[in-house]
C-alpha positions as CSV (number, residue, x, y, z in Angstrom):
1,X,-3.2,-146.0,90.2
2,X,-6.0,-144.2,88.6
3,X,-8.2,-141.9,90.9
4,X,-11.1,-139.7,89.8
5,X,-11.9,-136.4,91.4
6,X,-14.9,-134.1,91.5
7,X,-13.7,-130.5,91.0
8,X,-15.3,-127.3,89.8
9,X,-11.8,-125.6,88.9
10,X,-9.5,-128.7,88.4
11,X,-7.4,-127.6,91.5
12,X,-9.7,-128.4,94.5
13,X,-11.9,-131.4,95.3
14,X,-14.9,-129.3,96.1
15,X,-17.9,-130.7,94.2
16,X,-20.7,-132.9,95.5
17,X,-20.8,-136.2,93.6
18,X,-24.5,-135.7,92.8
19,X,-23.7,-132.3,91.2
20,X,-20.6,-133.4,89.2
21,X,-20.9,-133.7,85.4
22,X,-17.4,-134.4,84.9
23,X,-14.7,-136.5,86.7
24,X,-10.9,-135.7,86.4
25,X,-8.9,-139.0,86.3
26,X,-5.4,-138.8,87.7
27,X,-2.4,-141.2,87.6
28,X,-1.1,-141.3,91.2
29,X,2.2,-142.9,92.1
30,X,5.6,-141.8,93.1
31,X,5.8,-138.4,91.6
32,X,3.1,-135.5,91.4
33,X,-0.4,-136.7,90.4
34,X,-0.9,-136.3,86.9
35,X,-4.2,-135.3,85.1
36,X,-4.8,-138.1,82.4
37,X,-8.1,-137.4,81.0
38,X,-11.7,-135.9,81.9
39,X,-14.7,-138.0,81.7
40,X,-18.1,-136.3,81.2
41,X,-21.0,-138.0,83.0
42,X,-24.6,-137.8,83.5
43,X,-25.3,-135.5,86.5
44,X,-26.6,-137.9,89.2
45,X,-28.7,-135.3,91.3
46,X,-31.3,-133.7,89.5
47,X,-32.2,-131.4,92.5
48,X,-35.2,-133.2,93.5
49,X,-34.2,-132.9,97.2
50,X,-33.6,-135.5,100.0
51,X,-35.2,-138.9,99.6
52,X,-35.2,-139.0,95.6
53,X,-35.1,-142.5,94.3
54,X,-31.8,-144.4,93.7
55,X,-30.8,-144.0,90.1
56,X,-29.1,-147.1,89.4
57,X,-28.9,-146.6,85.7
58,X,-27.0,-143.3,86.0
59,X,-24.7,-144.7,88.7
60,X,-23.9,-147.7,86.4
61,X,-23.2,-145.1,83.4
62,X,-20.9,-143.2,85.6
63,X,-19.1,-146.3,86.8
64,X,-18.7,-147.5,83.2
65,X,-17.3,-144.2,82.0
66,X,-14.5,-144.4,84.5
67,X,-13.0,-147.5,82.8
68,X,-10.2,-148.9,85.0
69,X,-10.4,-146.1,87.6
70,X,-11.7,-147.8,90.9
71,X,-11.6,-144.8,93.3
72,X,-13.5,-141.5,93.3
73,X,-12.5,-138.7,95.7
74,X,-15.5,-136.3,96.2
75,X,-16.2,-133.5,98.5
76,X,-19.7,-135.2,99.3
77,X,-21.9,-138.0,98.5
78,X,-25.3,-139.4,99.8
79,X,-25.0,-142.8,101.4
80,X,-27.3,-144.7,98.8
81,X,-25.2,-143.6,95.9
82,X,-22.0,-144.3,97.8
83,X,-23.3,-147.8,98.6
84,X,-24.3,-148.5,95.0
85,X,-21.1,-147.3,93.7
86,X,-19.2,-149.5,96.0
87,X,-21.4,-152.4,94.9
88,X,-20.3,-151.5,91.3
89,X,-16.7,-151.7,92.3
90,X,-15.8,-148.0,92.8
91,X,-14.5,-147.0,96.2
92,X,-15.7,-143.7,97.4
93,X,-13.5,-141.3,99.6
94,X,-15.2,-138.1,100.7
95,X,-12.9,-135.3,101.5
96,X,-12.2,-131.8,100.2
97,X,-9.0,-129.8,99.6
98,X,-6.4,-129.2,97.0
99,X,-6.3,-132.1,94.4
100,X,-2.6,-132.8,94.6
101,X,-2.4,-132.8,98.4
102,X,-5.6,-134.9,98.9
103,X,-4.3,-137.3,96.3
104,X,-1.0,-137.7,97.9
105,X,-2.7,-138.5,101.1
106,X,-5.2,-141.0,99.6
107,X,-2.3,-142.9,97.8
108,X,-1.1,-143.7,101.4
109,X,-4.3,-145.6,102.1
110,X,-3.3,-148.2,99.4
């Protein structure tokens, strides 16, 4: 199973979805999660504050850039972008912590 995470250091899920300019995609299965590749993506949040318009084009670009990856684990995400990503077929899980530990726990959900 492929799962993308937002991380500032590659070790911890600690980045807000809207501030991420890259997603780390891991293969998660029976062993340790393995980093497969990194996807650069347009940063969703431009720092315009709460209540900014939903930017569907940026979210569509992020979803498309993830290919077969259908799950993103991120420290935090706004309700509108989350709903749009889910409409695009990407499940969002909001949780922080060490990448390996979190991914092992997320795998139990599937």
